[in-house]
C-alpha positions as CSV (number, residue, x, y, z in Angstrom):
1,M,60.3,-141.0,124.9
2,V,60.7,-137.7,126.7
3,E,63.9,-135.8,127.2
4,Y,64.6,-134.4,130.7
5,I,67.7,-132.2,130.8
6,Q,69.1,-132.4,134.3
7,S,69.3,-128.7,134.8
8,A,66.1,-127.7,133.1
9,G,62.6,-126.8,134.5
10,P,60.9,-130.2,133.8
11,M,63.5,-132.1,135.8
12,R,63.2,-129.6,138.6
13,D,59.5,-130.0,138.5
14,A,59.9,-133.8,138.6
15,N,62.2,-133.6,141.6
16,Q,59.9,-131.2,143.4
17,A,56.8,-133.4,142.9
18,F,58.6,-136.6,143.9
19,F,60.0,-134.9,147.1
20,Q,56.5,-133.5,147.9
21,Y,54.8,-136.8,147.3
22,A,57.4,-138.5,149.5
23,L,56.8,-136.0,152.3
24,E,53.1,-136.5,152.1
25,G,53.5,-140.3,152.2
26,R,51.9,-140.7,148.8
27,L,54.7,-142.9,147.4
28,T,55.3,-146.6,148.1
29,H,57.3,-149.4,146.5
30,N,57.5,-153.1,146.7
31,G,60.6,-153.2,149.0
32,D,63.0,-153.8,146.1
33,P,66.5,-153.7,147.8
34,H,68.1,-151.8,144.9
35,L,65.5,-149.1,144.9
36,T,65.7,-148.9,148.7
37,A,69.5,-148.5,148.6
38,H,69.3,-145.8,145.9
39,I,66.5,-143.9,147.8
40,E,68.6,-144.1,151.0
41,A,71.7,-142.7,149.2
42,T,69.7,-139.7,148.0
43,A,69.7,-136.2,149.6
44,A,67.7,-133.1,148.8
45,T,68.8,-129.5,148.9
46,K,66.4,-126.6,148.9
47,T,67.2,-124.1,146.1
48,E,65.4,-121.0,144.9
49,H,63.6,-123.2,142.3
50,G,62.6,-126.0,144.7
51,W,64.2,-129.2,145.8
52,K,67.2,-130.6,144.0
53,L,68.1,-134.3,144.5
54,H,71.8,-135.4,144.8
55,K,73.9,-138.1,146.3
56,A,74.0,-138.0,150.1
57,R,77.5,-139.4,150.1
58,N,80.3,-139.7,147.5
59,T,79.6,-143.5,147.4
60,G,76.4,-145.0,146.5
61,R,74.1,-144.6,143.4
62,I,70.9,-142.7,143.0
63,D,70.0,-143.7,139.4
64,A,66.9,-145.6,140.6
65,T,65.7,-142.5,142.5
66,V,66.1,-140.4,139.4
67,A,64.2,-143.0,137.4
68,A,61.4,-143.1,140.0
69,C,61.2,-139.3,139.9
70,L,60.8,-139.4,136.1
71,A,58.3,-142.2,136.4
72,V,56.2,-140.2,138.8
73,A,56.4,-137.1,136.5
74,R,55.2,-139.1,133.5
75,A,52.4,-140.8,135.6
76,R,51.3,-137.3,136.7
77,H,51.3,-136.1,133.1
78,H,49.2,-139.1,132.0
79,K,47.1,-139.4,135.1
80,H,43.8,-139.1,133.2
81,R,44.8,-141.4,130.4
82,H,46.3,-144.3,132.4
83,P,45.1,-144.1,136.0
84,D,46.3,-147.6,137.0
85,I,50.1,-147.7,137.4
86,R,51.7,-150.8,138.8
87,W,55.1,-152.2,139.4
88,I,56.2,-155.0,137.0
89,E,58.0,-157.9,138.7
90,L,60.8,-159.3,136.6
């Protein structure tokens, strides 16, 4: 388990990498409607430290977007140990 404090550097790095990967078209998912809704409810604001993710509207949830950011960050951290990362269908 790894702690990511929302206002700390590792979380900013995770958001920045996720945003950059998205811009480059390097992220895909299986079309899950919940993840799609959370991604669509997410906005990004450029700060002096990089991109910060937040809700695009007062309604809607972005928890799955944050979880995806953290998953990408951990996958990047372990890319040489576990190069094959896949979605698990429940």
